[in-house]
N, C-alpha and C positions, 0 to 999 in steps of 0.2 A: 382807481389806482392799485388798490390791494389785489383786486381780481387779476389785473394785468400782470402784476409782479408774480402772482402765483402761477399764472399760465406760462410766463417766461422761465420761471424756475423749473416748472415741470418739463419744459423743453430742454433745459440744461441737464436735468436728471436723466431724461431719456437719452441724451447724447452720451452721458456717462455710462448708462446701461449698454448702449450700443458698443462703446469702446470695450467694455468688459467682455461682451460676447465675442468681439473680434480677437482680443488679445488672449483670451483664455483666463480661467480663474487663477488667483494667486496660490501660493503653496502653504499658507498658514491658516490655522483655524483660530476661532475665538480664544480657545484655551492657550494656544501658542502665544498669542498677543498678550493675554492676561499675565503670563509668566514674565513678561518684560515690563509690566506696569506695577509700580509699587503703591501700596495703600497710602493715603485714603482714596487714591484713584481706582476706578474700576472700569471694565470694558463692557459696553453694551452690544446689542445685536446690530448687525449691519442693516441699514434701510434697504428696502428692495430696489430702490432706484439709485443708490450710491454705493460703490464698492469701497466703503471705509467704515471703520469701527468708531463709534462715538465714545469718548472718554469723559466720564462724569466723576464728581467728587462726592464721597460719602458725607462730607461736612456740609455741602450745599446741594443736596439732590434736586431741589426745586429750581436751581439756576440753569439746568440744562447742560449740554456738553461743554466742557472746558477745553476740549481739544479733539482732534481726530487722528487716527492712525490708519495707514493704508499702504498697500503694496504698489510700487510703481508699474509693475507689469500689467496691472488692471487698467491703468489710466494713461500710461505713456510708453507703449511698447516700441521705443525708438531703437532701430537696429544699431548695434555696436560695430566696431571696426571689423569684427569677425562675422557679423551678420545676425548675431543673437542679442536681443535686448537685455539690459541689466534688469535685475529684480532687487529693489531697495525697499526697506521698510521705513516709511517717513512718518514723523509725528509733528503735527503743527498744533499750536494752541488756538484759543478762540479769537486772538487778536491778529492772526496771520503770521506768527513768529515760528520759525522752525525750531523745534525742541531737539530733535535728533534725526539722523539719517543712518540707518544700519544696512550693511551689505548682507543680502540673502543669497544671491546667486549671480555670477558673472561668467562670461566666456571670452573675455578679452585675452588674446594670446600673450601679451606682454605681462599680464598678471596671473596667468594660469600656473606657469612654472618658470617664468623668466624672472621678473622682479619679485614675484610673490604678491600676495594680497595685502601685506602690511602697508605699503605706500598708498594703496587705494583706500584702505580703512582710515589712515591718517588724513587723507584728503577729505573724505566724507565727514570726519569729525569737525571740520571747519564750519559746517552749516549751523551748528548749534548756536542759537541766539540771534541769527540773522532774520530780518523781516522781509516778507515777500513784497512789501511796498517799494523796495529799492531794487533796481536791476543788479543781478549778480553774474559775474563773469569770471573767467579763469585766466591767470597770467602764466606765461611760460617761465618767468623769472621768479625766484623765491623772494618773498618780501614779508612785510608785517601782516599777520593774519587779520582778515577782515578789513584791510585798508580801503579807504575811499578813493575811487578814481577821480580824475579831474572833472568828469561829467556826472558825478554822483553815484557811479557804479560802486558796488562792493567787489573788490578784486581778491579772489582766492589764490593761494599758492598752488601751482601746478605740480606735476610729477615728471621729472626728467625721464626722457625716453618713452613717455606715455601721454604726450600732449593731446593727441587726437582722442584717445580713450577717455581722458578725464573731462574733456569738453563735452563729449557725448553724455557722460554721467551727469554733468551740470544741467544739460538740457532736459535729461530725464527727471531730475529732481524738480526743476522749476515747472515743467509741463504738468507733472502729476500733482504737485502741491497747489498750483494755481487752479487746476480743475476742481479740486475739492473746495478750495477757498471761495471760488465763485459760486459753487452750488450750495454750500452750507454756511458760509459766513457773509453772504451778500457782498463779496469782495470782487471788484472789477480788476484789480491787479495793476501792477506797474505797466505803463504803456510800452508796447513792443516797438513803437515807432520813435517816440521821444519822451523824455521825462516830463511830468506835469510842470506847468509854469508855476513860478514862485512869486507870491505877493511881495511887492517892494514896500516895506514899512517906512522907508525914507521919503516916499513920494506923497506929498499932501498939498492940496490947494483948496481953499474954502470956496465952495460952489453952491449956488442956489438950486432949488428943485428944477427950475426951467433949464438952467445950464446943464445939469446932469442929463435931462431929457435930450437936450440938443446934441451933446457929444456921444450919446449912446450908452452912458453909464447906467441909465434907467431905460429899460425897454418898455415899449407901450404898444398895446393892441386894442383897437376899438372894434367892437362887433355890433353891427346893426341887426335888426331882425332879418334883413335880406341876406346878410352874411351867414347867420345861423341857419336860415332856411335853405341856403345853398348846400350846407353840410348834409342835409337830408334829401337832396334832390333825387337820389336813386331809391328812395323809400316811400312808404305811405305816410310818413310824417311831414311831407313837404307842403308848402303853400298855405300856412295857417296864420301867419302874423303879418301886420302891416310892415312894409319894407324899410321905411326910413328911420324909424325910432331906434334909439340906442338900447341894446340889451345890456352890455357891460363893457367896461374898460379895464383891461388887465395891465398891471404895472409889476415889473420884476427888476430887482437890482441886486448885484453881488456885494455883500456887506464887508468882506474881509479887507479890502483896500481902505486905508484911512480916509481918503477923500470922500468915498461913498458912504462908508459906515458912520462917520462923524456927522455928515450932513443929514442923514436920515434918522439916526438914533440919538443924536446929541452926544456930547463928550462923555457923560456918565454912562449912557446906554451902550455906547461903543466899547468903553473900557470894561463894562460888565460882560458884554458878549465875548470879547477877546480873552477874558480871564477864564471863561468856561470852555472855549473851543480847544479841542485836543489837536496835536500835530496832524496835519493832513485832513482836518475837518473843515467843511465849508458851510457858509450861511448865506441866505438870501432874504431880502425883504420882498414880500409878495402882497399886493393889495388890489382891490377892485373898487370901482366907482360905478354908479348907475343903478338901475333897478335890480340887477342880478348879482348876487355875491358868490364868490368861489367857495365859500364855507356854507355847508348845508346845516339843517337843524340837528342832524345826528352827530355832528362833529364834537369830539371830546379833546380838551386841551392835552398836549403832550403826544398826540397821535398824528397820523398822516391824513391830510385833507383828501377825501375820497375823490374829488373831481379834478385834482391837480396832479400832473405827472411830470417827470423829468427824464429825458434821455440824452445820451451823448454818444455819437457814432453808433447808434442802434442799441446801446446798452442802457437798460433802465436803472435808475437810482431812486432809492426810497427817500422821501422828504418827510421829516418829522418836525412837529411844532417844538420850538425852543421853550415854550411856556413862559414867555414874557409878553407884556402888552405894549407894543411900540406906540409912542404918541404920534399923532399926525405930524409929518414933517412940515416945516414952514414953507409956504408957497404951494403945497400940494392941493389938488382939488378935493372937494368933499368925498370921503371914502366910506364905503359901507362895510369894509372888512380889511384888516391888515394883520399879517403874521410874520414872525421871523422863523424861517424853516432851515433845518440843517441836515446834512448827510451823515452817514456813519464815518468814523475816522479812517476806516479801511476802504473807503469807496474807490480810491484810485482815480477819481474824476480829475480832469485837467481844467482848472478854472479859466485858463487863458484861451481855451478852444471853444468853438461854438456849442451852445447848449440849447436844447429844444424843450420848451415848456408846453404842456398841453392842458387845455381846459375842456372837460367833457360836458356834453349836453345829452339829455335823454328825453325821448318822446314815446308815447304809447299810442297804439292803434288797436281799435276793437273794444267792445263793451264787455262781453262775457269772459273771454280769455284774452285779455289785451297782450299784444306783442310789444315788447320794449325794444326800441332802436337807439343805439348809442353811437354818437359821433364826437369827434374831437376837433377843436380849433387849436392851431399851434402858433407859438411865438418863438422865433429864433433870436437868441441873445448871445452876443460875444462882448464881454467887457473890454474897454479900451486897452490896447497893448501897453500904454504908458504905465499902467499900474503893475506890470509884471516884469520879472526877469525870466527869460526863456533859456533854460539849459540846452546845450547842443544835443542833438539826437545821438544816442550811442550807436556805434556800429554793430551789426549782427555779430554774434559770437564767432562764427566761422571767419568773418572778415577781419576780426581782431587777430585771429590766429595768423592770417596772411600778413597783416601789418607788423606783428611782432616778429615775424620771421623774414622781414624784408631784406635784411643783409644776406642771410643764407640763400634766399631765393635769387637775389641779384648775382651772387657769386656762382651759383649753379647755372643760372641762365647764361652768364658769360662763358662758362665752361662748355655749355651745350652749343653756343655759337661757334666757339673755337673748334669743337669736334666737327660741327657741320662743315666748316671751311676746310678742315683737313680731309674729310671724306669727299667733299665736292671737288677739290683740286689736290688729289693725293700724290701727283707725280713728284713735285719738289720735295715733299716730306719723305717719300719712300725710296727715292732713287739712291739715297745714302743710307746704308744699313745702320750706321752709327747714329745718324740723326733720327731715323725712325725708332730705333731702340730707345733712345733717350726720351723722345716724345711719348712713346707708348708707355714706358715704365713710369714716367712722371704723371701721365694722365691716370693710369691705373692706381697709383699711390693716392692721388686726389680722390678717386672714386672710392677707394677702401677707407681712407682715414676721414676725409671731409664729408663726402656724400653718405657713406655708410655709418661709420661709428659716431661721427659728430652730428650730422644733420638728420640721421635716421631715415635715409631715403632708399632703403633696400626694398625693392618690390618683391612681392611674395605670392605664392599660390593662395595664401589666406585671403588676399584681396579678391581673387576670383571666386573662391568658395563662399566668401562672405557676400559677394554680390549675388551669387545664385541663391543663397539662403534668404537674403533680403528681398529679392524679387519674388521668390516663391511664397514669401509671407505677405505679399501685396504691398510692400513698403517701397519707398524711393531710395535712391543712392546718395542722398544728401550727406551721409556720414563721411563720404570721401572728401567733402569740402573742408573738414577739420584737419586734414593732413596735407597741407599745401605743397610740401616738398615732394611727396610721393605723387601727388596729382600733376605736378609740373613734369616729373619724369615720365609718368604715364602718357601725358599729352604728347611729349616729344617722341616717345617710342611709337605711338600710333601713327604719327606723321612719318617717322622713319620707315615704317613698314612699306609705304608706297614708293619711297625713293631708293632705299638701300636693302630692305628686307630685314630678316630677324636678327642679323649679326650686330647691328648697332648697339642694341641693349646688351646682349649676351657677351659681346666682345669688348665693350668699353664702359658700360654703365652699371654692371652688376657687381656690387661690392664683394660678394662671396666668390664670384668668378675671378675678380682681381686677386683675392686672397689665394685662390688656387694657382694662379700664375706665379705668384711669389713663392708658394710652396714648391712649385716645380723648379724655380731658380735656386732655392735653398737646397733641394734635393740634388741638383746638378753640382752645386758647390761641395756637397758632401760625397760626391762620387757615385750617386745613384744613376744607373743607366736607364734612360727612358725606354719603355716597352710599348708594344702595340698588341692589342687583343687579336686573337684569330678572327678573320673576317666574318665567319659564320656567327661566332659569339657576339661580335660587335653589332651585327644586324639584329640579332635577337634582343640585345639590351636596348638598342636604339628604338625598336618598336615597342619595347616594354615601357618607355616613357609615356607613350600615348595611352597605354592600358592604365598606368598610374593616374594620369590626368583624368581619364574618363571615370575611373573609380571614385576619385575625390569629388568630382562634380556631381555624380549621381548620389553619392552619400550626402553631400551638402544639401541636395534637394529633398532626399527621402529619409536619410538617417543622420541628422546634424550632429548628434552626440558622437557617432562613430567617426565622422569627418574630422572632428576636433582632435581625435587621437591620430588619425592617419596622416594629417598634414605634417606631423613630426618627421615624416620621411625627408622633409626639407630642413636643412640645418641652419637656415638663415637667422632664425631668431636666436639660436644659441651663439653662433659665431659673430653676428653683426649687431643685432638689436640689443642684447645684454652683454656683449663682449666676453663670452665664455663664463660669465658669472651665473652659473646654473648648476643643477644637480649633476653628479658625475656621469650617469649613463648618457645624458645628452651631450656633455662635453666630450666623452670618449667617442661617441658616434661621429661628432663633427671632426674631431682630430683624425679619426680613422679615414674619413673621406679625404682629408687633406693629404694624408700619407699616400692613399691610392692615387690622388692627383699628382703627387711627386713622381710616381712610377708610371702611371698611365695618364698622359697629359689631359687635364681637365676631365677627369673620370666622371665626376658627378654631373657636370654640365652636359656632357655628351651622351650619357647612358642612363641617368636616373632622374634628372630634374623635370618635374611636371610643368613648372613655369616655362622652362625652355621648350617643352613640347608645344605649349600654347603659343610661344613666340614663333615657332616654326609655322604654325597654322596662320598666324597673323602675317608672317612674311610672304604668304601666297599673294598678298596684295601688291607686291613689288611690281613696278611698271617698267623697269629698265634692267638690262643685263649690263651693269655698269663696270664690271671688271673686264678689262680688255684681254682678248685672246688673239693669237696668230694662227695661221693655217698650220704652222709647224708644231704648235702646242699639242703634245701627245702623239704627234706623227712626224718625226719620231721622238721629239724632245720630251723628257720626263723629269726635267730639273725641278720645276715647281711642285710636281706631285710628290717627289721624294722629300722635298724640304717642308711640305705642308704638315704642321704638327697636328692638324685637325682631321687629316685624311679626307679633305673636302674636294679633292680633284681626282676625277676618273682617269683611267689609263689613256683615254682618247683626248685628254686635255680639257674636258668640260668641267667647269666649276659647279659643284652642287651647292647652290645658295642656301639650301636648308641646313647644311652642315657647316657653312662658312661663318667664322667669327670676325671676319673683316680685320685681320691683323695687318693687312696691307703688304705682307712679305712678297706675295706673288706679283703685286704691282711694281714693287721695287725691282725685282728680278727682271720683269718685263721691260722696264725702261733702262736698265743698267747694262751697258755694252760689255762690262767686265764679268757679268754673271749670267746673262741670257745666252744660252748656247747658239740659237739661230743668229743672234747679232754677232757673236764671236766668229761664227763660220762665214757669214756673209762679208764681214770686215776683212777676213783673210783673203777672200776671193775678190775683194774690191767692189762688192755690191752693196747697195743701200736698201733698207727695208722701211717703208713708210709705216708708222704705227697704225694699227687698226682702231678706228673709233668705237667707243662703246655702242652696242646695238640696242635698239628698243626691244623690250621684252616681248616675245611672241609666245603663242601657245606651245610651240615646240620647245622653247627654252624652259618651260615650267617642269619641275621635277617633283616627284612624290618623296616623302620621307623614306630613307632607305632602312 
């Protein structure tokens, strides 16, 4: 058993070493850590196989490490919202309790120069004193620090406007801390699938030994010589014993439930056992009958039986003798050995789930240099469910984020359905200029206030650069799951590319784009005359968006630190994410763009926005030319072209979908007999014109960015 545990721990250490090589070394030296540790504690050297510093005490140097300190980047390089992992200095004690979590380095946009790092440091301070044996998650609502959830979880206070970022920080802390705890503390950790079952102390029924055997409370394995010989069938140790005689009978019973413990140990023995068991610690009665005992001659009380092992779901658990001599239970067969064995309090074993006990057998072959062959017989044991309370399985942290934002997601989903209906059947809405104006301004107000400022659903170029950095580092994009509002908008936008093109997001769902439209309205009320850039300059700036986009994506892959600074070309974080609560240069830049937007309609969207450039590329997936045109459009009628605030209609009447923001003005003019010049002309002449149906997109209708 000891050799197997050593081998499995060596594999765990090798896994940690591999993680270290992949993630890169941390930024602190032993001296840096020592400055953070107060006497009588002192910092030792890192083991070669674990990227963590052992903490020992000068008062008890013989006791070994009293804790471990490590950098999360070495063990859990989980990409953040921006694509770069956190680096946190984590300190755990020898019992698996978090002593402290210190921020070393982070690249989350909302904490860099938006909210600042103070809210993040306050969030990390909540981990002090929490145990790794309980699931820890993050709430979006503020509540009591360290509160217990209904399912046994510890729920931490979140950070407003940074929900996704702090959830990723929580995963970083837990992944790194559990990796060290498993490798150095023999700690299996809280189940990621479900909390361990809890023994029901209120359930007791006096049972005989035979009754406990019959209902599975005691597991029994009989091994004959034929059974043992079959274990060695593929070795030279096979075929040595008579087949029918019994070698041993193994009995195993979980002692924590009162029904089993009191029946096997007696009232006094069970009370003695429970008085010494620590929370989360488990004990078993293990015995053998027959010629062969599971205890060999070298066994020392208080240690682990060398021939007996325990696994659960592939994880080994060390069993140690409780150092009490259990009397033979009434009704039990003659036994050759019996022990009460226990696990570590930090084991994390689930007593209500299947446990696999193994009994090893050894045979030797050869005279001069004998070869030893080791085989194991296994006994699967699951105590009856009636002895336990089974807490419900906690949801994954990302799914909790979705559940907690169910109302916001429902409201936004309803708005997206409404927008889809408006774009799918735009005639009724747009034929009345007043109706369209009210609907559009109302929807843009919803986009700005609810989707942007309240729900934090502003899509950003940071999501693209973060995805590039994450993929370049060989990681997955699971961090997107922690931001359900943005993910919903992303999914809808991707679908809209195929149906309507790029303008669905840029024209209706971008909070900063909505803010620019309101800035233009305010400018008009103040008497500012709208202007248009010279066509040559407009083309240069338009193409410049793609240069900015390409530069940001290349920097994200090749120079991540530079990309973090260059993404500030986008004012979304300043104006939407933190609501202008930021350093004055950023605020001045965002306000300057809004002033330009009041003079030159949607200046940033049309000439500088790298996300808009990416949207144009996505809009190439559009399958329909859904904006109707007449033969007279542009030949000679120029009404729509002159009224298009986006300059998205050519002189020949063709709509450039790459530049169209889908304001629906041209559709309203097209269907309005009082505004459409061809309809007015034909009405005077007594002629009727049948509306042209939207045409399926062809290769000829595709246009390149101008």
